[in-house]
N, C-alpha and C positions, 0 to 999 in steps of 0.2 A: 432563456438559457435552458438547455436540456438537462434532465435529471441525470446525475452521475450514478454510476453503478455503486459508488461508495457512499451515497447519501444516507443509506440505512445501515451502514456497517459502523460499529462502535468499538471503542476501547472503554473498559470500565475499571476505574482504579481499584486495586486490590484483587482483581480477577485476571487470571492468565488468558491469553488468546484474544480472539475477536468475537463480536456478537452481531447478530442481525436483529435490528429493532423490529418488534412485532406490533407493539402498541405503546402509546404514551399514556401515563397515568397522571394524576394531580401531583404526585410526589416524585416521579421518576419515569422509568420505562420498563417494559416487559421485553426481554430479548432472548434470543436463542443462541447458544454457544455454537460456533462453527467447528469446535473441536469434538464435542460429545453430544451435540444436539439437545443439551439440557436447557430447560427454561430458567431464566434468571430474572428476579424482580429487583430493581435498584431503588434506593431511597435518595433523598435530597443530599445526604452527606457524601455520596459517592460522586467523584468527578467522572463525567462522561465526555468523551471526545468523538466527534463524527469524523471518519477518515477523509471525507471530501473537503473538510475544512482545514486539514493539516497541511502545512507548507514546510519545505526543506530550505534552509538557508543557502543561498548562492552568493558568490562574490558580487554579482550585479543585482540580481533579482531573486525573490523567493520562488521556488518551483512547487506547484501543487503536487501532493503525494501521488495522485492518480497519474500525472505525467511521468513521475519517476517509475511507477509500476509499468507504464507503457514502454518506457525506454528499456527496463529490465526484460520485459516480455519480448521485445524485438531483439535485444542482445542474446537472449537465451532461446530465440526462435520458438517461443511458446512453451518452453520447458521450465522446470524448477531451476532456481538459482544454483549455479555450479559451486558456489562458495557456501559452506555450512555456516549457520549463524554462530556456532561455537568456535569458528576459526580465530586465529590471532588477530589482534587489532590491526597489524600491518596488512594481513591478507584481506580483511574486511575493507580497509581504506583503499587498497589497490583495486579491489573489485568495484567499489563504489565510484572510484575515479573513472573507471571504464564506462559506468552507467551515466554519471553526471559530472563531466570534467570541471564544471564551474562551481562545485559545491564548496562551501566555506569550511575549511578544515579546522578553523578556530572555534566554530560554533556547532558543527555537526560531529558528535562524539562517536566512538566505536560502538557504544551501547545503542545509539540511535540507529546506526547502520545495521546492527544485529537485529533490532526490532523490525526495521523495514524489510530485511530479507525474510524473517520469520513470517511477517504479515503477507508478503508477496507470495511465498510458498503456500500459505494457508488459503489465501484467496484464490490462487490458481487451482489448488486441489478441490476447492468448493465450487469452482466454476464461475466465479465472479469476474475474472479478468478475461474479457473477450475483445482483443484488439486485432486490427488487421495486421497481417504480416507483410512480407515483401510485396511491392507494387507489381512485380512481374506477373504475379498470379492473376491480377485483374487486367482486363483489356483496357488500353489507354483510351480515355474519353476525348482528349484533344491532342493535336499534334504537338509534340515537345521538340523545341528547337535546341 
């Protein structure tokens, strides 16, 4: 399996934003904030989540966060999300339904959607989201029937 662009991107409990893991220590990690480029050292008491391991609840299956970001990237044509993270719960849910029609509304909360939009915008700005856009831009490799 190829390494995901999100394999080194972390969330750290008690700290806002996202972090790029620089090194692992015996008791935690040394990471760089994507917001202000400051170095952070974690300890064993802090919960750390790797973005590549996060899944979003769907009605049938769970969807990897990276695939959600790719769907957002395509929807927004490579631009920042058109919905602000501080939008109303209804606006956030309507937007997220456009991105992932099959998401589980019982288990994916407005606060989760808000975070996903914030992370998407942050990763996009930092240059971590590099997905292919429309197929028309690439010459077709095989005849499509």
